[in-house]
C-alpha positions in Angstrom: 3.9 -9.7 -24.9 3.6 -6.2 -26.1 6.0 -3.6 -25.9 4.2 -1.2 -23.5 3.9 -4.6 -21.2 7.6 -5.1 -21.3 8.3 -1.6 -20.5 6.2 -1.5 -17.4 7.9 -5.1 -16.4 10.8 -3.7 -16.5 10.0 -0.6 -14.7 9.0 -3.1 -12.0 12.1 -5.3 -11.9 14.2 -2.3 -11.7 11.9 -0.7 -9.0 12.2 -4.4 -7.0 16.1 -4.2 -7.5 16.6 -0.9 -5.9 14.3 -1.8 -2.7 16.6 -4.7 -2.1 19.5 -2.7 -2.5 18.4 -0.1 -0.3 17.2 -2.4 2.5 20.9 -4.1 2.1 22.4 -0.5 2.7 20.1 0.8 5.6 21.4 -1.4 8.5 24.9 0.3 7.3 23.8 3.4 8.8 22.6 1.8 11.9 25.7 -0.1 12.4 27.7 3.0 12.1 26.0 4.2 14.8 25.9 1.4 17.3 29.5 1.3 16.7 30.0 4.2 18.8 28.3 1.8 21.4 27.3 4.0 24.7 30.3 6.4 24.3 28.4 9.3 22.5 24.7 10.5 23.2 22.1 9.2 20.8 20.5 12.9 20.2 23.6 14.2 18.9 24.0 10.9 16.7 20.4 12.2 15.6 21.5 15.4 15.0 24.7 14.6 13.0 22.3 12.1 11.1 19.9 14.9 10.0 22.8 17.5 9.5 24.9 15.1 7.4 21.8 13.5 5.3 20.5 17.3 4.5 24.3 18.5 2.8 24.6 14.9 0.9 21.5 15.7 -0.8 21.7 19.4 -0.9 23.3 19.8 -4.2 20.9 17.2 -6.1 17.7 18.8 -4.2 18.6 22.6 -4.1 16.8 23.6 -7.6 13.4 22.2 -6.7 13.5 23.9 -3.2 11.2 26.3 -2.0 9.6 27.7 1.3 6.7 25.5 2.7 4.1 27.1 4.0 0.5 26.8 5.4 -0.3 22.8 5.3 2.5 21.9 4.1 4.5 23.5 6.4 2.4 21.6 9.4 2.9 18.4 7.7 6.6 19.1 7.2 6.8 19.7 10.7 4.7 17.0 12.2 6.8 14.2 9.7 9.8 15.7 11.4 8.9 15.2 14.7 8.1 11.4 14.5 11.2 11.0 12.5 13.3 12.3 15.5 11.3 10.2 17.6 11.7 7.1 15.5 15.3 7.8 15.0 16.4 9.0 18.7 14.4 5.4 20.1 16.2 3.4 17.8 19.7 4.9 18.1 19.4 4.1 21.8 17.8 0.5 21.6 20.5 -0.2 19.4 23.0 0.8 21.5 21.7 -1.7 24.5 20.9 -4.4 22.2 21.8 -6.6 19.2 20.7 -4.6 15.6 18.8 -7.7 14.4 16.8 -7.8 17.6 15.8 -4.1 17.7 15.1 -4.5 13.4 12.8 -7.3 14.1 10.7 -5.3 16.8 10.7 -2.1 14.5 8.8 -4.4 12.0 5.7 -4.1 14.0 5.8 -0.7 12.2 3.4 -2.0 9.4 0.7 -3.2 11.8 0.8 0.3 13.7 0.1 2.0 10.3 -2.9 -0.3 10.0 -4.3 0.5 13.2 -3.7 3.8 13.2 -4.4 4.9 9.3 -8.4 5.0 9.9 -7.6 7.9 12.9 -4.9 9.8 10.7 -6.3 8.9 7.1 -10.1 8.0 7.2 -8.7 4.5 5.7 -11.1 1.3 6.9 -9.6 -1.8 7.1 -11.7 -5.2 8.0 -11.6 -8.0 10.8 -8.9 -10.0 8.9 -6.5 -7.3 8.8 -7.2 -6.7 12.6 -6.7 -10.6 13.5 -3.3 -10.2 11.3 -2.1 -7.2 13.6 -3.0 -9.0 16.9 -1.1 -12.1 15.9 1.8 -9.7 14.5 2.0 -7.9 17.9 2.0 -11.8 19.3 5.0 -12.4 17.7 6.6 -8.9 18.8 6.1 -10.1 22.1 7.9 -13.3 21.4 11.0 -11.3 20.8 10.7 -9.0 23.5 10.2 -11.9 26.3 8.3 -9.5 28.7 8.9 -12.3 31.3 13.0 -12.3 31.0 15.5 -10.0 31.9 18.0 -10.3 28.9 17.0 -6.5 28.0 14.5 -5.5 30.3 12.1 -2.6 29.6 14.8 -1.5 27.0 13.4 -4.1 24.7 10.2 -2.1 24.7 12.1 0.8 23.0 11.7 -0.2 19.4 8.2 -0.2 19.8 8.0 3.5 20.2 10.6 3.5 17.1 7.8 1.9 15.4 5.1 4.2 16.5 7.5 6.8 15.6 8.2 5.6 12.1 4.0 4.9 11.7 3.0 8.4 12.3 6.0 9.4 9.7 4.4 7.1 7.1 1.3 8.3 7.6 1.9 12.3 7.6 4.2 11.4 4.6 1.0 10.1 2.9 -0.8 12.9 3.7 1.2 15.3 2.1 1.2 13.2 -1.0 -2.5 13.0 -1.0 -2.9 16.7 -0.1 -1.1 17.9 -3.5 0.3 20.9 -1.4 3.9 22.0 -2.5 3.0 21.6 -6.4 4.1 17.9 -5.9 7.1 17.8 -3.9 9.7 15.4 -5.5 10.5 12.5 -2.7 14.1 13.5 -2.6 13.1 17.1 -1.4 10.6 15.4 1.2 13.5 13.7 2.6 16.1 16.9 2.6 12.9 18.6 4.1 12.6 16.2 7.0 16.4 16.1 7.5 16.2 19.9 7.7 13.4 20.3 9.9 14.5 17.0 12.0 18.0 18.9 12.8 16.6 21.9 13.7 13.8 20.2 16.2 16.4 18.2 17.7 18.7 20.7 18.3 16.5 22.7 20.1 15.6 19.8 22.3 19.2 19.5 23.0 19.5 22.9 24.2 16.6 22.8 26.2 17.6 19.8 28.1 21.0 20.6 29.1 20.3 21.9 32.5 18.4 18.6 33.1 21.8 16.7 32.4 19.7 13.8 30.8 22.4 11.5 29.4 21.0 10.8 26.0 20.7 14.7 25.2 24.1 15.4 27.0 26.3 17.8 25.0 29.6 16.0 24.1 32.4 17.2 21.4 33.0 14.4 18.9 36.5 12.7 19.1 38.2 12.2 15.6 36.9 8.8 15.1 33.5 9.4 16.3 33.4 12.1 13.6 34.2 9.6 11.2 31.3 7.4 12.3 28.9 10.3 12.4 29.7 11.2 8.7 29.1 7.5 8.1 25.5 7.8 9.6 24.6 10.7 7.4 26.5 9.5 4.3 24.5 5.9 4.4 21.1 7.6 5.4 21.6 9.9 2.6 22.5 7.0 0.0 20.0 4.3 1.5 17.1 6.3 1.4 17.9 8.1 -1.7 17.6 4.7 -3.2 14.8 3.4 -1.5 13.0 6.7 -2.9 14.0 6.2 -6.5 12.9 2.7 -6.0 8.9 4.0 -5.6 9.5 5.8 -8.8 9.7 2.9 -10.9 7.1 0.7 -8.9 4.3 0.7 -6.6 4.3 0.5 -2.7 2.0 -2.6 -3.0 4.8 -4.0 -5.0 7.9 -3.3 -3.3 6.4 -3.9 0.3 7.2 -7.7 0.6 11.2 -6.8 -0.3 11.9 -4.1 2.9 11.8 -7.2 5.1 15.4 -8.1 3.4 17.0 -5.4 5.6 16.3 -8.0 9.0 18.5 -10.1 7.1 21.0 -7.9 6.2 21.3 -6.6 10.0 21.6 -9.7 11.1 24.6 -10.4 8.9 26.3 -6.9 9.9 25.4 -7.8 13.6 26.8 -11.0 13.3 30.1 -9.7 11.2 30.7 -5.9 13.1 29.4 -7.2 16.3 29.3 -10.7 17.3 25.6 -11.0 17.4 24.2 -14.1 16.7 20.2 -13.5 16.9 18.1 -15.8 19.0 15.9 -18.6 17.8 12.8 -16.5 19.5 13.9 -13.5 17.7 13.6 -15.5 14.4 10.5 -17.3 15.4 9.0 -13.9 16.7 10.4 -12.0 13.6 8.6 -14.9 11.2 5.5 -14.3 12.8 5.4 -10.4 12.5 6.8 -10.5 8.6 3.7 -13.3 7.8 1.2 -10.9 9.4 2.8 -7.6 7.3 2.8 -10.1 4.3 -0.9 -10.9 5.1 -1.7 -7.2 5.5 -0.3 -6.2 2.4 -2.0 -9.4 0.7 -5.5 -7.8 1.7 -4.5 -4.2 0.8 -3.5 -5.0 -2.6 -7.0 -7.4 -2.9 -8.8 -4.1 -1.8 -7.0 -1.6 -4.2 -8.1 -4.0 -7.0 -11.6 -3.8 -6.6 
């Protein structure tokens, strides 16, 4: 093996290690939010997540910041709208259902990216990937079990989360490919998401106050809730920064399968912290979803190699 090949292999190994660490840490952000139960409105948890995440990242990225304009500004805005919607629906979902169940349903997201890519990015896919998407959606339905009232209609909320994050990823791809902003660094993009996200959710919270919608109702945090909100922002900044760094060392096509480790971490944290043990149907549905996601990843790698 040449020195160049050895260095390349080391870089890929480093990227995989960082992806695993980030995926293991990410559910700690969700658990910190879930620990507040339904005592604190989900929209305010989202606001705190974006504000504190941005504050934690500011010392790292401030030298590379600029004022976005034109296409870059529009893409940052739509990325922020997407992640706002996705984060809000997920934080609401984990208030009313176990973390592992919500995350398992959320893993329909890569399938939605595949479905939406032709319309948003002009990408094409064949019938094999379409079949994999359909099978994956069947896996999600096994977890949700529409005919049962274990979680009721709320079990569909993580599907909305998946849709929000699918658009977030597609807009991120578009921003990376457009080359606007002089090649914005991944950490800076994360910072902009936090700032734009905080502004958007704050405007929504203010405008919905007269309607007295529980999810958006303003409530000043108690001391223990301040602690949890800080933890949400801290784990968001740390885990996403680690995940961002992983992509500097290895291609997304190499790292994609390792994101599913997040489900194992979520199940363990849910069991230790909240006493939630995932049902057998959750594991079965998650296995089908993951298999579909891995097959789509495999087809994308084959397509890129040609």
